[in-house]
N, C-alpha and C positions, 0 to 999 in steps of 0.2 A: 516430429514436425517437418513438414515439407519446407525446403529451403527456398525454392524458386518464388520470387516475388516478395519475399520478406525483407524487412529492414533489419540490418545487422550493424552492430557497433563493435569494433575491435580496438582495444587499448594496446599501446605499444605496437601499433600497426605499421609503424614506419620501418621496422627492421625485424630480422630474425623470425621467431615463431609467429609473431603477430602479422608480419608482412605476408608470410606464406599462408596464413589463415585467411587474411583479407582477400588475397588473390583466389584462393580456393572457393571461398564463399561466393565471390563474384562470378566465378566460372560455373557455379551451381545455380546461378540466377538470382542471388541476393542483391539488395541495394545496400552497399557497404559504406559505412562511415569509418574513416581511418583516423583514429585519435592518437596523437603522439606529442610529447613535449618538444620534439624537433619538428618544427613546422615544415621545413624543406623536405625532410624524409617523408612526412605524411603526404605532402603534395605529390611527391614522386610516385609513391605506391598508389595513391588515389587516381592519378592519371593513367596508371597501368590497368586499373580495374574499373574505370568509369565511376569511381566513387567520390565521396565528399571528404576532403581533407579537414581535419579538426585539430587545431593546435591548443594544447593545454596540459595541465598537470592532473594526474589522478588523485593527488592529495587535496585538491580543491573542489569542494562541492559546487562552487559557483561555475568552475570550468566544466564540470560534469553536466550540470544542468544546462549550460549554454550549448554543449555539444548535442545533447538530446533535443533541445529546442531547434537547433539548426537542421537536424535530421527530420524532425516533424515538419518544419517549414518546407524542406525540399521535397519530401515524399508524402506528406499528408497523414502520416501515421508514425507512432512511436516505435522504437526498435523492439522486435520480438526475440532477437538473438543478441546476447552480449558475450563476448569472449575476452576475458581479462588476461592479457599477456604482458602488460607493463610491469617492469620490476628492475631491480639492480642487484648485482652480485658484490658482496664484500668479503674480505678476508682480514680478520683482525682477532688476535688472541685476547683472551680475558686478562692474561698477565703477560704483556709484551716484555721482551728482554730489556728494553730501555726504561721500563718502569712507568710508562705513561698510562693514563686511563683511556679506554676506548668507548666511553659512554656515548659520546657524540655519534660515532659510527653506528653504534647499536640503535640509537634513537632514529637516525636517518633511514636505516634499513627497515626498521619496523614501520616507520611512517610511509615509506614508498610502497613496500611490498604488501604489508598486511592492512594498514589503515587505508591505503590507496585502493586496494581491492574492495574493502568494505564500503568505501565512499561510492565507488562505481556500482556495486551491487545494490546498495540501498537506494540510490538515485534512480537507477534504471528499473528496479523492481517496483518502485512507486508508480511509474507511468505504465509499466506492463500490467499492473494489477487492475487498471481501468480499461484494458482492451477487451474486446469481445473474443471468445474462444476461436482458435484457428482450426480446430478439428473436432471430431466426435468425442474425443477423450476430455474435451474442455480445456485443452492446453492453450495458454495465452503467451507463454514465453519460455525461454531456456537460457540459463546463465552458466557459463563455464569459466571456472577460475584455474589459475596455474600455480601449482605448488612446485615441489622438486623432490627427488628421492632423498635429498638431504634432510627432509623433515623426519625421516626414519633412521637414516644412517649418516648423519652429518659428521664431517671430518674436523680435526683440530683446526681452529681458526674460522670455523663456520658457525659459531654459536649464534651470532646475530642473524645470519642468513637462514640457518635451520629453524630458529625460533619464529622468524617471519613466515616461512613456508609451512611450519607446523601449525601456526595459527590459521592459515588459509585452509589447510586440510581439516583441522578440527571444527571449523565453523560450517563445513559442507553439509553435514547431516542436520544440525539444528536449523540452518537456513532453509534447507529443502523441506523440513517438517513445517516450518512456519509459513512458507510461501505456497505450500501445496493447496491450501484452500482458495488460492487465486489462480490455480492452474499453471504455476511457474515451477519448472524443474531447476535444480542446482546440482552440478557435478564438478569434479576437479580432476585435472590431469597432473600427474607428478612425473615430469620428464627426467630421464637420466642424463647421460652425457651427450649433448647435441651440438651440432654445428651452429653456433650463434656468435654474436659479438664478443661474448665472454671467453670463447675458445679459439676464435680465428687468429688472435694475436699471439698465441703460444708458439714457442720454438718447436721445430719438428721433433726434436728429441723428447720434449715434454708431451707432445701429442701422441707419439708412439708409446710412451709409458702409460698414458691413459687408455689407449686402445688395447694394450695387453691385459688390462683388467676386465675387459668385456668378454663374457662367455660366447654369445652369438646374437646377432652378427658382430663380428670383430671389427667394428668401425663406429664412428660417432653417428648418432641419429641425425636424420635430415629434417629440416623444418617442415617439409611437405608431409612427413610422416606424422608429425604432431597435428598438422592441419587435417589430415585424413581422419585422425582419431576424433578431433573436434566435430567434424562433419558427421561422423558415425553417431556420436552422442546426440547430436541435434535430431537426427532422423530415427533414433531408437528410443521410444517413449519409456522403456523399462529401465533406462539408465538414469537413476535419480538418487541423490543423497550419498553418493559414493566417490571414492578417490581411486583413480586408475593409474597404476604405475606403468610408465612407458619407457622401459629401461634396458631391454635386451638381457634381462636376468642379472644385471650388475648389482653388487652390494659393495658400497664404498668402504675401503679400509680406513683405519683411524687417521692416516695421513697420506 
């Protein structure tokens, strides 16, 4: 699908991978909605890309529907591009040394990462399905979700996070198969170790320890490299129903 002139919605667009994607889409000519639970960050990125700031939670279908409605009001058409970057990282053992239960942390992680992705996918797919095709292939829209390499090689303490990202990866193919009759593609990016809010606060010693695990390139991934992958998926119609690892050949050790 050509990006120029299309309405795009990016969740988690106020920072990290989402912010880089929102800016890249705008540079390619898209009309971007920056959706984030942090309204101030959403407004900051929207101002940089002449986009529309949308404050809300991905776990709320009402917030998702309101975001889509505002985009339609602004541009006269529903989004044809959705990139789901919103998510949280958690570290909690199944059996912590203090004997506490971590069920609450598990439920919160699943709700934000997995259920939130499904909420956005289902709300946006509903409006996409009513759009007229945008090209000769009959394509009406493209949805890109964000998993993590942890879905395949999660570390100790990542049970909740890996489960949430594994769910996103696992629903990629059935979602693509179901939405194919509407001309909607679905793909997932599984980033490795990237420069995001989850890594920027690490001590330098810890960062260097992470870098040493990376075969090549021996550095953390850059958000713009995630964004470049998302834009390639959008413009390449044969990428559908698949999960793409974006990881520099890293395979995470147990701890």
